N, C-alpha and C positions, 0 to 999 in steps of 0.2 A: 738817055741819061739811067743809071743803074739803079734800082729800088733792093733796099734792105728792110723786112719786115721783122723787127724783133721782139724778142719777150714772148715768143710763142710757146704754148704749154699744153695744148687741147687738141687732140687728135682729128676731133671732127672742124674743128675751127682750122685747123692746120690744112687739111683737104679742101676747106671751102676757098681760103685764101690763094691755094695753090693754083686753083683755077684761073687767076689773074697772072700767072707765071711771073711772080717777081724774082729778081736775080739771086737774091739770098734770102733764106730765114735764119734769124738769130735765136739761139737757144743758151739762156742764162744759167750758167753753173755758180751760183752764188747765194748761199743759203740765205743772207739777209734780203734777198729781194722777193719781193710778193710774184714775182713772175718766175722764179728758180722751177727748172725743168727737172723733173723727177723719173719720166718714163725710161724704161729701159731698151726701148727700142723706136724706130721711127716708121712711117709707112713710105713707100716709094715717093721719090719726091723728083720727077723727071725735069731734068735741065735747071734744077734748082738748088745752088750749093748752101751747104751746111755750115753755119758760121757758130761755133762755140764762143761764149763770152765769159771770161774768166777774170777775177779780181785777186791778184797776189796768190794764186791757188799754186799747191804743191806740183811739182813738176810731173811728177808719176800720176797724178791725180788727172791732169789734162792729157797726157800719153794715153791714159786708159780709157778716157773720154772719147779720145779722136778715134781709138781703134774700136770701140763698143758702137759708137754712131755714124762711124764713117765721115767723119767732120772733115769740109774742105778747108775752112779759114778759121784760124785761131786769133781772136780778137782779145786782147790784152788792155784791163779798165782798170787797172791799180797803178802802183808805184813799181813796176817791174823795172829791173837794172838791165843795162845792155848786156852784162854777165849771164844774167839770167834768161833774156831772150837767145843767147849764143847757145847755152847748156839746151835749152828747151828746143831749140832748131835740130841739135844734135840728135835729138832723140825720136825724131819726127821724120816722116818720108820727105823728100826733097821738094816734092810737088804741093805741100801745105803752104797755105799764104798766111800772111800774118798782117792783122790791122791793129793800131795802136790808138786807143782813144786820148783825146786831149783835151783836159777840162779847161774851159775858156773864159775869161772874166775881163781881160785886157790884152791889148797886142803883145805885151809882154810874155804872154803865153805861149806864143808862138817858138819862143827860145828853145822850147822842149824838142821842136823838130830836129835840131842839130843833133840831139843825143841819139835818135832813132832812125835817122833818116837813111842810114845804110844797111839796117837790119829787117824793115818792114816794108810792106807792098803798098799800105795806104795808112793816112792817118782818118781818124772819125772824130770830127769836132763837136764836142758835147757841151753842155752848160756845166759851169763849175757850182756846184752845191755839195752839200754833207752828204748826200746820196751819189753812190756810183751809179748813175745813169738812171731813165725812168722817171725824172724830177717832172717832167711836163712843161719845164721852164725853158724859155730862149735865152741865148746870149744874144749881145748887139751883133747882127749879122754883118753889120758896117765894117767890123775889125778883119773880116775876110780880105778886104782891100790891102792888108800887111802880109798876107800869106805869101810867102817865097820858098818854100821847101821844095825840094826836088820830088818828091813824092806826092802822087795826088791825093785827094781827100772826099769824103763823104759828109755831106753836111746832115748833123743830128742836133738833139737838143729842142724839145717843145713844139717840133714840126706838127701842123695839124691840118686837116683837110682843107680849110679855107685859105693856106700859104701857097697852094698849087702855082698861081700866077707869078707870085714874087720870086719862087725858088727857081721858077722857068728864067725868070730874068737876071739871077743870080749864075745859074748855070752858063748862060749866053755869054757872060761878061768875065766868067773866071775859068781859063783853060783848064786848071789843075784840077775843077772839081768834076768829079765823075757820076756821083749819085748821092743819094738821100738814106737816110735810117730813120724810119718812122717806129714809133713806139705806144706811148701811154696816151696821146691824143688821139688815137683812133680805137679806143677802148671801150667795151662795154663795164667790164671788170677787169682787174689785173691780168695779164695773160690770154683775155679773150678779146678777139679783134672784131670791129665792126666790118662786115663784108661790103655794106653799103657804103660806107665812108672810104674804103680803100678804093673801091671800085669807081667812085666821083673823083678822088684823087688822081688815079691812075689815068682815067678818061681826060680829065683837064691838063695833065702833063704832057700828054700826047697829042692834044689837040693843035 
């Protein structure tokens, strides 16, 4: 199961969490987020992909951040259109992957997968709130039974350390689930992750 740790913004914390070798680190480029990333460079991250999280951002802004920080994955968390994504992809290296966040409240929200299925590599299922992620709230995970998109997904939205056993069960039952995206429920402060909680979570997932 793949693990994405999102909302990182402190270099020392980044290095500490990197010891557990998550698959992805998420860096949020959205000024309204308390986890907005403002550093100009990153330390070497061996075998950990860098995910840039953007919300209705200007295309040139994303292109510049990708070049500056060697971002591997673009995660779109706003109301981006198909034309926007196509234009963005045309300006980025072909190997860059794309994640699209879906804001979940009812099974009807899965209708959005049809719009993006042919343009992205995976969906991120998050909770529908006024915030653009990082709310700490879960949606009804039973809705995943209705997921029928072609692309795989990562489960997000209010995942906490104590959810590891339940997540293992969901992962075993849903072939399109490839991993989880953890954030605010693992924090000491916004952007500062609890190394102990992440260690416990990973240990349980792997047990």
